[in-house]
C-alpha positions in Angstrom: 8.6 6.4 15.3 10.7 6.8 12.1 12.4 9.8 10.9 12.2 11.0 7.5 15.6 9.6 6.7 14.7 6.2 8.4 11.6 6.1 6.2 13.6 6.8 3.2 16.0 4.1 3.9 13.3 1.6 4.8 11.5 2.5 1.5 14.6 1.7 -0.4 15.9 -1.4 1.7 12.6 -3.1 2.5 10.2 -2.0 -0.2 12.8 -2.0 -3.0 11.4 -0.7 -6.2 7.8 -0.9 -5.4 7.0 2.8 -6.2 6.0 3.8 -2.8 6.6 7.5 -2.3 6.9 9.7 0.8 4.3 12.5 0.4 3.1 14.7 3.2 4.4 12.6 5.9 2.7 9.3 4.5 3.7 6.4 2.4 1.7 6.8 -0.7 1.1 4.5 -3.9 -1.5 4.5 -6.5 -2.8 1.4 -8.4 -4.5 1.4 -11.9 -7.1 -1.4 -12.7 -9.0 -2.3 -15.8 -12.3 -1.6 -14.3 -14.1 -0.2 -11.4 -15.0 -3.7 -10.1 -11.3 -4.9 -10.2 -10.5 -1.8 -8.1 -13.1 -2.6 -5.7 -11.9 -6.2 -5.5 -8.4 -5.0 -4.7 -9.7 -2.7 -2.1 -11.5 -5.7 -0.4 -8.2 -7.7 -0.3 -6.4 -4.9 1.3 -9.3 -4.5 3.9 -8.7 -8.2 4.9 -4.9 -7.7 5.4 -5.4 -4.4 7.2 -7.8 -6.0 9.7 -5.5 -8.9 10.2 -2.7 -6.4 11.0 -5.0 -4.1 12.9 -3.4 -1.3 10.9 -5.8 0.6 8.4 -4.6 2.7 5.5 -6.3 5.8 4.0 -8.1 4.4 0.8 -9.1 6.7 -2.1 -11.1 5.2 -4.9 -11.4 7.3 -8.0 -13.1 5.0 -10.6 -10.3 2.7 -11.7 -7.5 4.0 -9.5 -6.8 3.2 -5.9 -4.6 5.3 -3.8 -3.4 4.0 -0.5 -1.7 6.3 2.2 0.0 4.8 5.2 0.6 6.6 8.5 0.4 5.6 12.1 -1.8 8.3 13.3 -1.5 7.2 16.9 1.9 8.7 16.9 1.5 11.0 13.9 4.4 9.5 12.0 5.3 6.6 9.7 6.4 3.4 11.7 7.4 0.0 11.0 3.8 -1.0 11.1 3.3 1.0 7.8 6.4 -0.7 6.3 4.8 -4.0 7.2 1.6 -3.1 5.7 3.2 -1.7 2.5 5.1 -5.1 2.0 1.7 -6.9 2.4 0.2 -4.7 0.0 3.0 -5.2 -2.6 2.5 -9.1 -2.2 -1.1 -8.6 -3.0 -0.2 -6.6 -6.1 2.4 -9.1 -7.3 -0.3 -12.0 -6.9 -2.7 -10.0 -8.9 -0.2 -9.4 -11.7 0.5 -13.1 -11.8 -3.0 -14.0 -12.1 -3.7 -11.3 -14.7 -0.6 -12.8 -16.7 -2.0 -16.3 -16.5 -5.2 -15.3 -18.1 -3.5 -14.0 -21.1 
């Protein structure tokens, strides 16, 4: 279990400038997509990673916006598992950006 200070330190050190925020005891990040279908495709990619890691985010889909919230509910805190999942989510985001940039 990580303290709030540990979480903030890990957000800065391990997640860099990836725009994850600490809100209500969870790591939270929102993503905007050009269409609802692209948002769903993204959620499907995250679902595959979550299954592989056996650690599942709270996923909120609102039209073209996807909000992910990470917390280890078994210990009611943010843990290294959440940081690991956040890094994987950031990796997918970067891959999608590269794909979109190559299309233009």
